[in-house]
C-alpha positions in Angstrom: -3.6 10.7 20.2 -1.3 12.7 18.1 1.3 15.2 19.3 -0.8 18.1 18.2 -3.5 17.2 20.6 -1.1 17.0 23.6 0.3 20.4 22.8 -3.2 21.9 22.6 -4.0 20.5 26.1 -0.8 21.9 27.6 -1.8 25.5 26.9 -5.1 25.0 28.7 -6.4 23.1 31.8 -6.1 19.3 31.9 -9.3 17.7 30.5 -9.3 14.3 32.1 -12.6 12.6 32.8 -14.1 13.8 36.1 -12.5 17.3 35.8 -15.0 20.1 36.5 -15.1 23.6 34.9 -17.2 26.7 35.3 -18.5 29.5 33.0 -20.2 32.5 34.5 -22.7 34.0 32.1 -24.5 37.4 32.1 -27.3 37.5 34.8 -25.1 35.6 37.2 -25.9 32.2 35.6 -23.2 29.7 36.4 -22.7 26.8 34.0 -20.8 23.9 35.5 -19.4 21.2 33.2 -18.1 17.8 34.3 -15.9 16.1 31.7 -17.0 12.6 30.8 -14.5 11.9 27.9 -12.2 13.5 25.4 -12.2 11.6 22.1 -11.5 12.4 18.4 -14.2 12.1 15.8 -13.8 10.3 12.4 -11.8 13.2 11.0 -9.5 13.3 14.0 -11.0 16.4 15.6 -11.0 16.1 19.4 -14.3 16.6 21.1 -15.3 16.8 24.8 -18.4 15.0 26.1 -19.6 16.5 29.3 -22.6 16.9 31.7 -23.7 20.5 32.3 -25.8 22.1 35.1 -26.8 25.7 35.4 -27.2 27.5 38.7 -29.2 30.8 38.7 -28.9 33.8 40.9 -32.1 32.7 42.7 -30.5 29.4 43.8 -32.3 27.3 41.2 -30.2 24.4 39.7 -31.1 23.3 36.2 -29.7 19.9 35.0 -29.1 20.5 31.3 -27.7 17.0 30.6 -25.1 15.7 28.2 -23.4 17.9 25.6 -20.6 17.6 23.2 -18.3 20.4 22.0 -15.1 20.5 20.1 -12.0 20.7 22.3 -11.3 24.2 21.0 -14.9 25.4 21.8 -15.0 23.7 25.2 -11.7 25.3 26.3 -12.9 28.7 25.1 -16.2 28.5 26.9 -15.1 26.8 30.1 -11.9 28.4 31.2 -12.1 28.2 35.0 -11.3 24.7 36.6 -13.1 24.2 39.9 -12.8 21.4 42.5 -15.0 18.5 41.7 
């Protein structure tokens, strides 16, 4: 992809397929996202395709399934990289 995409990724965590990220939400809900792919759409805007699960404070795991977010939204929401 273009140079602008590479520069954007250098400021944040690497988003290669298989990478796992976490977002802790209010109420101690933990969203875990596993990156499946990073691809640009028809307008050239990069998007992240990922699977997401939610773990609750009461130890219940919810499998939320596949999601797509723009690269900017994904890196804003999922800032913490965790071991796979």
